[in-house]
N, C-alpha and C positions, 0 to 999 in steps of 0.2 A: 424438479423442485429441490432434490437433495443437493445437486451441484450449486444451485442458486443459494441455498441456505449456507453452505460452506464458503461460497464466494463472499457473501455478506459478512459471515463470521470472521473469516481470515482478513478481509479488507479492514474491518473495524479494529482488529488487533494490530495489524501492521501499520495502518495509517489512521490512528484514532482522531486526530485533529481534523483531517480531511473528511473523514466519515461523518463526524458529528456536525461539521459545518454544512455538509450536504443535507443531512437529516433535518437540521434546523431550517434550512431554506425550504425544503419540501413541506414541513409542518406549517411554517409561516404562510407559504403560498396556499395551502389547503384552508387555513383559517380565513385568509383574505377572500378566497373563493366562496366559502360559506357565508361570510358577511355580505358579500355582493349579492348572492342569491337571496338571502334574507331581506336585504334592502329592496331589491327589485320586486319581490313578492309583496312586501308591505306597501310599496308604492302602487302596485297594481290593484290591491284591495282598496286603497284609499281612492284611487281614480275611479273605480267602479261605483263608488258611492256618491260621486259628485254629479250635479245636474248637467245634462247635455242638451244641445239643440237638436233639431230634426235631422241634421247631417251626422250626429254622433259626436260632435266636438264638445269638449268640456267648456262650460260657460263661466267666464269670470274667474276671479281668484288667482292664486299663484300658478294654476295650471291652465291658464289661457293659452291660446295658440302661440302668442309671442313669448310667454313664459316658458312654454315647452321647448321652443327653439333654443332659447338661452340655456335652459337646463341641459339639453342634449349637447350643446357645444361645450359646456363646462364638463360634462361627463366624458366626452371624447378627449378633451384635453387631459383629464385625469387619467384615463386609460393609456393615452400616449405617453405621459410622463412616467407612469408606473412601468410600462413596457420598456421605455428607454433606460430607466434606472436598472431594471432587471437585466437587460442585455449588457449594459456596462459592467454590472457587478459580476455576472457570469463570465464575461470575457476576461475581466481582470483576475478573477479567481482561477479560471482555467489556465491562463497564461502563466500565473505565478505558481500554481500548485501542480498542474498536470503536464505542462509542456516544458521541455528542456531547451534545446536550441531550435525548436520549431518556430516558424514565423520570424526568423531573423535574430533570435536570441543568441547572445554570446556566452561562451564558457565562463563560468565564475571561478577563475583560476585561484583566487585568494583562498577558496575553501579547502583546497588540497595542499596548501603550503604548510609543511610540517617536517619535523625531524623523523617522523615515522614513515613506514613504507605504505603507500596508498594503493587502494584497490576498490573495485565496485562489486555489487551483487545485483543480479537482474533476474527477472521472471517474465512471463508473458504480459504482465502489467506494463512493461516498457514498450510493448508492440514490436514491430519488426525493426531490428537493429541493423544499421549499415556499418558492418564491422571494419571495413577498409577505412572509413572516416574515424571510427573510434581509435584505430591504431595510430592515426595521425594527430590525435588529441594532444593539446598542450598540458593536460593533466598528467602527472607522472604515474600512470596506471601500470602496475606490475602484475596484478592478478584479478581474476573474475570469479566470483561465486555465482552459481547458476542453480535456480530451483529446478528440481527434477520431478519430484513426486509429492503427493499429499494423501495422507491416510492410507487405507488399504487398497484403494483403487484409483485414486486421482493421479493424473499425469499433467505436468505443465505443457501447455500447447506448443510452446516454442523451445522446449528443452533440447530436442535433437539438433535443430539448426544452430542454436546458441552454443551447444556443447562442441559441435564440430567446428564452428567458425572461430571460437575462442582459441582452439588449438592451432588452427590454420594461421591465425594472426599473432601467434607467439606469446599468448598470455598464459600464465599459470592458471589452471582452471580447477574449480572444485564444485561438487554436486551436493546439494543439501535436500533433505527430506523434511516436509512440514508435518509435524506430529499432531494427529487428531486424538485427543485423550479418551474419546468414547468409542474407539475402535481397537481391535486386537493388535497388540504390538508386534507379534510374530508375523501376522499378515501384512502389516505395514512395512516391516523390513523386507519381506519377500517382494513387495511392490517395488521398493527401491532397488533391490538386487536385480530384478527382472528388467529394469529400465537402464540402469547405470552400469557402464563398463569402465572401471577405473584402470588406468594404465600407469606405467612408470612416469613420474613427473607430475602426476595429478595430485591434488590435495587428498588427504585422508577423508573418509566418509564423514558427513556432517548431519547432525540432527537438530532441527529447529523446533524448540519447545516454547510456546507462548501462552497457551490457554489452559485454565484449570479444568480438572476433570469433574463431571457430575457425580462420579463415584468416590470422590474424596482424594485428598492429597497423597495418602499412602498408596492408593491404587495407581495414581499418576506416576509416582516415583518408581514403583515396581515395574510399570510398563516401559518407562524411559530406560531404566537400567537393563531391562530385557532386550530392548532394541540395540542398545550400546553393546551388550554382551554378544549378541548375534553378529553384529558388524565386526567386532574384534576377532571373533572366531573365524569369520569368513575371509577377512582381509589381512589378518595378522598384525593389525595396528590398533591403537586406541583411537576411537572416533572423536570428533570435536562436537561440542554442544554450543548452539546459538540460542540466546534468550535475552529478555530485557533485564535491566539492572534490578528493578524492584522485584520482578518475578524470581530472579535468581536468589536475591537476598531473603525473600519471604518463603520460598518453596524448595528450591534446589540446593542451596548452599548447605554444605555438610553431608550431602547425600551423593554427590557426583565428583568427589575428590579424585584427582589423578587424571581427569580428562581435560584436554585443551579447551579453553574457554573463549568464546566469541560473544561479547556483550554489546547490546544496543542501549545507548543512552544519548539523547539528542541535546542535552543542556550544557554541553561543553566537556572538555577533556578532564576538568577537575572533578567531575562526577564519579570518576572511577578510582580516585585516590583511596587507598585502603583495600582495594580488591586486586587479586592477582589475575590478570587478563592477558590473553595472547592477541586477540583482535578486538577492535573497538569500532562498532558502527556508530559514528558520531553525528551523522546528518542524513536526511532523506531529500536534500535539496541540491544535489550536484547537477549541473548542466554540462553535458558532454556532447560534442558534435558527433552526429551519427545516431544519437538516441533522442527521439522526439519528446519523451517524457522525462521528468526529473527522476534521478536515480540515487540510490543509497551510496554513501561514501564510507570507507573503512580505513582504519590505521592498523598496521602490524607493529607490535612492540619488539623490535629486534632488527638485525641486519638482513640483507638479502640472503646471505648464507644461512642464517637462522631460519628464514622463511622456507627454504628448500628442505629443511628437516621435517617440515609438516607435510611433505610430499611422499608418495610411495616410491620405493627404490625400483 
């Protein structure tokens, strides 16, 4: 249950539009189901009060034998139309929101056209990645961020295979930890350290902070700074922080100065004007061959030589 709770919490934070769309569909479906049950029960009570013949058939009125046949046909048509609309909606939603190049979809190359250096970030949400196909992508992919750990004991199911494959296919790779604000920061760092083996050429350690703490913002900042301090002592470099634009402006800005910054803002590159950023996650809708689900796209503000300065020696 704990893992399910954190899965829902993380998914709602990382993909809010997708999450609330699915919640709305489930709530609407539940309401329609309740209305249908109420209608059937009401109809049954009304039928039980109508006069019947010796065979038990309702005599006369709108619920005569002929009327009941017509009603059943109308009801079946209604159910069929509702089911068809649901299938079409779910299919369109799935193909647009969940699937990348699956079912014949093409790469959306326009989305990575930029003066910045382009890269992806992945987790087990993308499923099994066919890395040899990703390497042949027409997107100008230079680097891959990979989720490694979550909280004090969570581990991304596909981190090991993604971490190894990214290196084998000549991508600059980075490992990030998803921070759970209600868990001990030192234990969270130990979880990251026990799973991730950073080598020369890999990105500096990365901390993903997206959720407010139930213990207050001061406690959150204290825990985040402790994780960053432990990483800096261990690896001898300043770690990077990943967070959303509003979260950064409301909670972290002014408290994490001096750390490289990776900001998520999906409403266009103009959203980051006025902020000093190193990486910008500007979309969650990149379609890449070899990845069945949509994936996040990122820009780096600098040259390839500048990019390598964010890597370990």
